[in-house]
C-alpha positions as CSV (number, residue, x, y, z in Angstrom):
1,X,-104.7,-81.0,76.8
2,X,-105.1,-82.6,73.4
3,X,-102.1,-83.8,71.8
4,X,-101.2,-82.9,68.1
5,X,-101.1,-86.2,66.5
6,X,-99.3,-84.8,63.4
7,X,-96.3,-84.0,65.3
8,X,-95.2,-87.3,65.1
9,X,-95.9,-87.9,61.7
10,X,-92.6,-88.0,59.7
11,X,-93.2,-87.1,56.1
12,X,-90.6,-88.7,53.2
13,X,-89.4,-86.0,51.1
14,X,-90.4,-87.1,47.5
15,X,-88.0,-86.3,44.8
16,X,-89.0,-84.6,41.5
17,X,-87.2,-83.4,38.5
18,X,-87.8,-79.9,39.7
19,X,-85.6,-80.7,42.7
20,X,-83.1,-82.4,40.9
21,X,-80.0,-80.1,41.8
22,X,-78.3,-78.8,38.6
23,X,-74.5,-79.1,38.3
24,X,-72.9,-75.7,38.5
25,X,-71.3,-75.8,35.3
26,X,-74.6,-76.5,33.5
27,X,-76.3,-74.1,35.4
28,X,-73.4,-71.4,34.5
29,X,-73.7,-72.4,30.7
30,X,-77.5,-72.1,30.9
31,X,-77.4,-68.6,32.5
32,X,-74.6,-67.6,29.6
33,X,-77.1,-68.9,27.0
34,X,-80.0,-67.0,28.4
35,X,-77.8,-63.9,28.4
36,X,-76.8,-64.4,24.7
37,X,-80.7,-64.9,23.8
38,X,-81.6,-61.8,25.5
39,X,-78.6,-60.0,23.6
40,X,-79.9,-61.2,20.4
41,X,-83.3,-60.3,21.1
42,X,-82.3,-56.8,22.2
43,X,-80.2,-56.4,19.1
44,X,-82.9,-57.5,16.8
45,X,-85.3,-55.0,18.5
46,X,-82.8,-52.4,18.1
47,X,-82.1,-53.1,14.2
48,X,-85.8,-53.1,13.4
49,X,-86.6,-49.6,14.9
50,X,-83.2,-48.2,13.0
51,X,-84.6,-49.6,9.7
52,X,-88.0,-48.1,10.3
53,X,-86.4,-44.6,10.9
54,X,-84.2,-45.0,7.8
55,X,-87.0,-46.0,5.7
56,X,-89.3,-42.8,6.7
57,X,-86.1,-40.8,5.8
58,X,-85.8,-42.2,2.6
59,X,-89.3,-41.7,1.8
60,X,-89.1,-38.1,3.0
61,X,-86.0,-37.3,0.8
62,X,-87.7,-38.8,-2.2
63,X,-91.0,-36.8,-1.5
64,X,-88.8,-33.7,-1.3
65,X,-87.1,-34.4,-4.6
66,X,-90.6,-35.3,-6.3
67,X,-91.8,-32.0,-4.9
68,X,-88.9,-30.1,-6.4
69,X,-89.2,-31.8,-9.6
70,X,-92.9,-30.9,-9.9
71,X,-91.8,-27.2,-9.3
72,X,-89.0,-27.6,-11.6
73,X,-91.5,-28.8,-14.4
74,X,-93.9,-26.2,-13.7
75,X,-91.3,-23.3,-13.6
76,X,-89.8,-24.7,-17.1
77,X,-93.5,-24.3,-18.6
78,X,-94.0,-20.9,-17.7
79,X,-95.5,-18.9,-20.3
80,X,-98.7,-16.9,-21.4
81,X,-101.2,-17.3,-24.0
82,X,-103.2,-14.3,-25.0
83,X,-106.3,-14.9,-27.1
84,X,-107.4,-11.8,-28.9
85,X,-110.8,-10.9,-30.4
86,X,-110.2,-8.2,-33.0
87,X,-112.7,-5.6,-33.6
88,X,-115.1,-6.7,-36.5
89,X,-118.1,-5.1,-38.4
90,X,-120.3,-6.7,-41.2
91,X,-121.2,-4.1,-43.7
92,X,-123.2,-4.3,-47.0
93,X,-121.4,-3.4,-50.1
94,X,-122.9,-2.1,-53.5
95,X,-120.2,0.1,-55.1
96,X,-118.4,0.7,-58.2
97,X,-114.6,1.0,-58.3
98,X,-111.9,2.3,-60.5
99,X,-108.4,0.4,-60.3
100,X,-105.4,1.3,-62.3
101,X,-102.0,-0.6,-63.1
102,X,-100.0,2.2,-62.0
103,X,-97.8,1.7,-59.2
104,X,-98.8,4.9,-57.4
105,X,-102.4,4.5,-57.2
106,X,-104.2,3.6,-54.1
107,X,-106.2,0.7,-55.6
108,X,-104.1,-1.0,-58.1
109,X,-104.7,-4.5,-60.1
110,X,-102.1,-6.5,-61.8
111,X,-103.1,-8.1,-65.2
112,X,-102.1,-11.8,-66.0
113,X,-102.4,-12.1,-69.7
114,X,-104.2,-14.9,-71.4
115,X,-103.4,-16.6,-74.7
116,X,-104.7,-20.2,-74.8
117,X,-105.8,-22.7,-77.5
118,X,-108.1,-25.7,-76.9
119,X,-108.9,-28.3,-79.3
120,X,-110.4,-31.6,-79.8
121,X,-110.8,-34.3,-82.4
122,X,-114.5,-34.8,-83.8
123,X,-116.1,-36.8,-86.2
124,X,-116.4,-35.5,-89.9
125,X,-119.8,-36.2,-90.9
126,X,-120.6,-34.4,-94.2
127,X,-118.5,-33.3,-97.4
128,X,-118.2,-29.9,-98.1
129,X,-116.1,-27.4,-100.5
130,X,-113.8,-25.6,-98.0
131,X,-111.6,-22.5,-98.6
132,X,-109.7,-21.3,-95.7
133,X,-107.0,-18.6,-95.4
134,X,-103.9,-19.6,-93.3
135,X,-103.6,-17.2,-90.3
136,X,-100.5,-16.4,-87.8
137,X,-99.0,-13.5,-85.8
138,X,-96.0,-11.4,-86.8
139,X,-93.8,-8.8,-85.1
140,X,-93.5,-5.5,-87.2
141,X,-90.3,-3.4,-86.8
142,X,-89.7,0.3,-87.5
143,X,-85.9,0.9,-87.8
144,X,-86.4,3.9,-90.2
145,X,-87.3,6.9,-88.1
146,X,-88.1,8.0,-84.4
147,X,-91.6,8.7,-85.1
148,X,-94.2,6.4,-85.3
149,X,-95.3,4.7,-88.4
150,X,-99.3,4.0,-89.2
151,X,-100.0,1.1,-91.2
152,X,-103.5,1.0,-92.8
153,X,-106.0,-2.0,-92.8
154,X,-104.9,-4.7,-95.3
155,X,-101.3,-3.5,-95.5
156,X,-99.4,-6.4,-97.3
157,X,-96.5,-8.5,-96.0
158,X,-94.5,-10.7,-98.4
159,X,-92.1,-13.5,-97.7
160,X,-89.1,-14.2,-99.9
161,X,-91.2,-16.9,-101.8
162,X,-93.7,-14.5,-102.8
163,X,-96.7,-15.5,-100.4
164,X,-98.7,-12.4,-99.4
165,X,-100.4,-11.9,-96.1
166,X,-102.5,-8.9,-94.7
167,X,-103.2,-7.3,-91.4
168,X,-106.7,-7.1,-90.5
169,X,-106.8,-3.5,-88.9
170,X,-104.9,-0.4,-89.0
171,X,-102.0,-0.3,-86.8
172,X,-99.2,2.0,-85.5
173,X,-95.6,0.9,-85.4
174,X,-93.6,2.8,-82.6
175,X,-90.4,4.6,-83.8
176,X,-87.0,3.8,-82.7
177,X,-86.0,4.3,-79.2
178,X,-82.5,4.6,-77.3
179,X,-81.7,1.9,-74.8
180,X,-78.3,1.5,-72.8
181,X,-76.8,4.1,-75.4
182,X,-78.1,2.3,-78.6
183,X,-81.0,2.9,-81.0
184,X,-83.4,-0.1,-80.8
185,X,-86.1,-0.4,-83.4
186,X,-89.8,0.2,-82.2
187,X,-92.0,-2.8,-82.9
188,X,-95.7,-4.2,-82.4
189,X,-97.3,-7.5,-82.8
190,X,-100.3,-7.9,-85.4
191,X,-102.3,-10.9,-86.7
192,X,-102.1,-11.4,-90.6
193,X,-104.1,-13.5,-92.9
194,X,-103.1,-15.0,-96.3
195,X,-104.1,-13.1,-99.3
196,X,-105.5,-16.4,-100.9
197,X,-107.1,-19.7,-99.3
198,X,-104.8,-22.6,-99.8
199,X,-102.5,-25.2,-97.8
200,X,-99.5,-23.6,-99.4
201,X,-100.1,-20.6,-97.2
202,X,-99.3,-23.1,-94.2
203,X,-95.5,-22.0,-93.7
204,X,-93.1,-22.1,-90.8
205,X,-91.4,-19.0,-89.3
206,X,-89.8,-16.6,-91.7
207,X,-89.0,-12.8,-92.7
208,X,-91.3,-10.4,-94.3
209,X,-91.1,-7.3,-96.2
210,X,-93.6,-4.5,-97.1
211,X,-94.2,-4.2,-100.7
212,X,-96.0,-0.9,-100.3
213,X,-92.6,0.9,-99.4
214,X,-90.8,-0.1,-102.5
215,X,-90.8,3.1,-104.1
216,X,-89.1,4.4,-100.9
217,X,-86.1,2.3,-101.0
218,X,-84.6,3.7,-97.2
219,X,-88.0,3.1,-95.9
220,X,-88.5,-0.2,-97.6
221,X,-85.4,-1.5,-96.0
222,X,-85.7,-0.2,-92.6
223,X,-89.4,-1.5,-92.1
224,X,-89.7,-5.4,-92.0
225,X,-91.4,-8.0,-90.0
226,X,-90.8,-11.4,-88.6
227,X,-93.0,-14.4,-87.8
228,X,-94.0,-15.1,-84.1
229,X,-96.1,-18.1,-85.0
230,X,-96.2,-20.3,-87.8
231,X,-99.1,-19.6,-90.3
232,X,-101.8,-22.4,-90.5
233,X,-105.2,-23.1,-91.3
234,X,-105.3,-22.6,-94.8
235,X,-107.0,-25.0,-97.1
236,X,-108.7,-25.2,-100.5
237,X,-110.6,-28.3,-101.6
238,X,-113.4,-30.7,-100.8
239,X,-113.1,-32.5,-97.6
240,X,-115.3,-34.1,-94.9
241,X,-116.4,-31.7,-92.1
242,X,-118.6,-31.7,-89.0
243,X,-122.0,-30.9,-89.1
244,X,-122.9,-27.1,-87.9
245,X,-124.8,-28.5,-84.9
246,X,-121.8,-30.8,-83.9
247,X,-119.3,-28.1,-84.6
248,X,-121.4,-25.3,-82.4
249,X,-121.7,-27.6,-79.4
250,X,-117.8,-28.6,-79.6
251,X,-116.9,-25.2,-79.5
252,X,-119.1,-24.1,-76.7
253,X,-117.7,-27.0,-74.6
254,X,-114.2,-25.7,-75.5
255,X,-114.8,-22.3,-74.4
256,X,-116.0,-23.6,-71.2
257,X,-113.1,-25.8,-70.7
258,X,-110.8,-22.9,-71.6
259,X,-112.1,-20.8,-69.1
260,X,-112.2,-23.0,-66.4
261,X,-108.7,-24.0,-67.2
262,X,-107.6,-20.2,-67.4
263,X,-108.9,-19.6,-64.0
264,X,-107.2,-22.5,-62.3
265,X,-103.9,-21.5,-63.9
266,X,-104.3,-18.0,-63.0
267,X,-105.5,-18.6,-59.4
268,X,-102.2,-20.7,-58.8
269,X,-100.2,-18.1,-60.5
270,X,-101.4,-15.1,-58.2
271,X,-98.9,-13.7,-56.1
272,X,-99.0,-14.2,-52.2
273,X,-101.5,-11.6,-50.9
274,X,-103.6,-11.3,-53.8
275,X,-107.0,-12.1,-54.7
276,X,-108.6,-13.2,-57.8
277,X,-112.4,-12.7,-58.1
278,X,-114.5,-15.1,-60.1
279,X,-115.6,-12.3,-62.5
280,X,-112.2,-10.4,-62.9
281,X,-111.6,-11.8,-66.3
282,X,-112.0,-10.2,-69.8
283,X,-111.3,-12.6,-72.7
284,X,-112.5,-13.0,-76.5
285,X,-112.8,-16.0,-78.3
286,X,-111.6,-17.0,-81.7
287,X,-112.9,-19.9,-83.5
288,X,-110.0,-21.5,-85.8
289,X,-111.1,-23.3,-89.0
290,X,-111.5,-27.1,-88.7
291,X,-108.4,-29.0,-89.9
292,X,-109.1,-32.4,-91.7
293,X,-107.6,-35.3,-89.6
294,X,-107.4,-39.0,-90.7
295,X,-110.1,-38.4,-93.5
296,X,-113.1,-38.7,-91.4
297,X,-112.3,-36.6,-88.5
298,X,-111.8,-33.0,-87.8
299,X,-109.3,-31.0,-85.5
300,X,-111.5,-28.1,-83.9
301,X,-109.5,-25.4,-82.2
302,X,-110.8,-22.3,-79.9
303,X,-108.1,-19.5,-79.3
304,X,-108.9,-17.6,-76.1
305,X,-107.1,-14.2,-75.4
306,X,-107.5,-11.5,-72.8
307,X,-106.5,-11.2,-69.1
308,X,-107.6,-11.7,-65.7
309,X,-107.0,-9.2,-62.9
310,X,-105.8,-9.6,-59.4
311,X,-105.9,-7.1,-56.5
312,X,-103.7,-6.9,-53.5
313,X,-106.1,-7.9,-50.6
314,X,-105.2,-5.1,-48.1
315,X,-105.6,-2.6,-50.8
316,X,-109.2,-3.6,-51.8
317,X,-110.2,-4.3,-48.2
318,X,-109.2,-0.7,-47.3
319,X,-111.1,0.6,-50.3
320,X,-114.2,-1.3,-49.2
321,X,-114.2,0.0,-45.7
322,X,-113.7,3.5,-46.9
323,X,-117.1,3.5,-49.0
324,X,-118.9,1.3,-46.5
325,X,-117.9,2.3,-42.9
326,X,-118.6,6.0,-41.9
327,X,-115.8,7.9,-40.3
328,X,-113.1,5.2,-41.4
329,X,-109.5,6.2,-40.3
330,X,-107.7,4.0,-42.7
331,X,-106.6,1.4,-40.2
332,X,-105.4,-1.8,-41.6
333,X,-108.4,-4.2,-42.0
334,X,-109.0,-7.7,-43.5
335,X,-112.0,-9.1,-45.1
336,X,-112.2,-13.0,-44.9
337,X,-114.9,-13.5,-47.2
338,X,-113.5,-11.1,-49.8
339,X,-113.9,-13.8,-52.6
340,X,-117.4,-14.2,-51.8
341,X,-118.4,-10.8,-53.0
342,X,-119.8,-10.6,-56.5
343,X,-117.5,-9.1,-58.8
344,X,-119.0,-7.3,-62.2
345,X,-116.3,-6.2,-64.8
346,X,-117.6,-3.2,-66.6
347,X,-114.5,-2.3,-68.7
348,X,-112.5,-3.2,-70.6
349,X,-113.9,-6.3,-72.6
350,X,-112.5,-8.5,-75.1
351,X,-109.1,-9.8,-76.1
352,X,-106.9,-6.4,-75.7
353,X,-107.6,-6.4,-71.5
354,X,-104.1,-7.3,-71.1
355,X,-102.9,-3.8,-72.3
356,X,-105.7,-1.9,-70.2
357,X,-104.3,0.9,-68.0
358,X,-107.5,1.3,-65.9
359,X,-110.6,-1.1,-65.3
360,X,-114.0,-0.4,-63.7
361,X,-115.9,-2.9,-61.8
362,X,-118.5,-3.1,-59.0
363,X,-118.7,-5.4,-56.0
364,X,-121.7,-6.5,-54.2
365,X,-122.4,-8.5,-51.1
366,X,-122.0,-8.7,-47.4
367,X,-118.4,-8.2,-46.2
368,X,-117.0,-9.0,-42.7
369,X,-114.3,-6.2,-42.1
370,X,-111.9,-7.4,-39.5
371,X,-109.4,-4.8,-37.9
372,X,-105.8,-5.8,-37.9
373,X,-103.2,-5.6,-34.8
374,X,-99.7,-5.7,-34.6
375,X,-99.2,-8.9,-32.5
376,X,-95.3,-8.0,-32.2
377,X,-96.2,-4.8,-30.7
378,X,-98.7,-6.3,-28.3
379,X,-96.3,-8.9,-27.1
380,X,-93.8,-6.5,-26.5
381,X,-96.1,-4.2,-24.6
382,X,-97.2,-7.1,-22.1
383,X,-93.6,-8.1,-21.2
384,X,-93.4,-8.4,-17.6
385,X,-96.7,-6.7,-17.0
386,X,-99.0,-7.8,-14.0
387,X,-102.0,-9.8,-15.1
388,X,-104.2,-6.8,-13.9
389,X,-102.6,-4.5,-16.3
390,X,-104.0,-6.1,-19.4
391,X,-107.0,-3.9,-19.8
392,X,-104.6,-0.8,-19.6
393,X,-102.5,-2.1,-22.1
394,X,-105.2,-2.8,-24.6
395,X,-106.0,0.9,-24.6
396,X,-103.2,1.5,-26.9
397,X,-104.8,-1.1,-29.4
398,X,-107.9,0.2,-30.4
399,X,-108.3,-2.4,-33.3
400,X,-108.7,-5.2,-30.4
401,X,-112.1,-5.4,-28.9
402,X,-111.1,-7.8,-26.0
403,X,-108.5,-10.3,-24.8
404,X,-108.2,-13.0,-22.5
405,X,-105.0,-14.2,-21.0
406,X,-103.9,-17.4,-19.5
407,X,-100.6,-17.6,-17.5
408,X,-98.7,-20.5,-16.5
409,X,-97.8,-21.7,-13.8
410,X,-101.3,-21.0,-12.5
411,X,-99.9,-18.9,-9.4
412,X,-98.0,-16.4,-11.4
413,X,-99.1,-12.9,-11.4
414,X,-97.2,-11.4,-14.3
415,X,-96.7,-12.1,-18.0
416,X,-93.1,-13.6,-18.6
417,X,-90.2,-11.0,-19.5
418,X,-89.2,-13.5,-22.4
419,X,-91.3,-12.5,-25.6
420,X,-90.9,-16.1,-26.7
421,X,-93.0,-17.2,-23.7
422,X,-95.9,-15.1,-24.9
423,X,-98.2,-16.4,-27.4
424,X,-100.9,-14.2,-29.2
425,X,-103.6,-16.0,-30.9
426,X,-106.8,-14.9,-32.5
427,X,-110.2,-16.0,-31.3
428,X,-111.8,-18.1,-33.9
């Protein structure tokens, strides 16, 4: 039997730091430290998880508020925009019309009187013997009878200083009339010319008698006149004057300036809703005698009288539609290019146009007639209606050809019930 030789070998126990016994107190202390460390680690893990859930919760609440805010904004901007295309038709116009200044007529005009004087100073080039009579305007009064009085051409009017002026045409002075319980003299304006040339007839405002009535004292005292303007233009002597050619060109230029200025002034004075055509003007020009100025220059004047005629846009648009559109039913219409039509005034002509009771004119051109609709009634008809009911609502508005509606917010299917939320606009 073989003997185990290792049984007799005694091994010496080697000491190591791993085998150094730890004192009990230190071991307990280490165990407590490890417990504290584990507790801290567990606490930290629990804190991290809680923060993550809380952050998710906060983000969720914020998102919810954001969505509610968007909904609130969309709701606050609710509304509808309806774009309307009105019925329209282009027609050819070549028609004559008669208009009256009477308020009861279908086609009425309003006259805007004209009385303008334009002037300029030009060189006086040649010497000439000049004899000019002073002119002016007076108002003649009849306080004698209720009947009108006719005064023949060249009837004399005399100032207290003995200067005589004559009317250029036969005139009729209206009789007295009763206003507010009192008798008021009849009156009429008239242009007068001095009986003789000379600067002494250039006088300021004054009163006149009628020498032809001196044989009838009652009539003589009851007929009289007063200046409306001063008398001017009288001259008798040798002066330097412009040449005929210079004078002709100057007067033509003054007339052009006057017409242009009158159109601009009357256009600005036209009442709202009225139209002034370029050709709706009746005027006459009076060339006043040149007046010496500074020895070597002359003052040239042109007086323009008459009237321009304006029309209510809806009235003349209706009359055009009547003659240009078969079976027109009188529905209100508009003609946007109304001023583009050619207006030719037939009568009256001249400076008496301001007193005209009727005028005759023609219109020519292409007119675009657009039917008008009542935007207020359309808005009222759409309140609370479903989007799909738009077509049925338009059946009650024959002046509308088609309409498109945009309702906000986009998911809404009905028009707002508040009329202020519905906007009506015309398609361009």
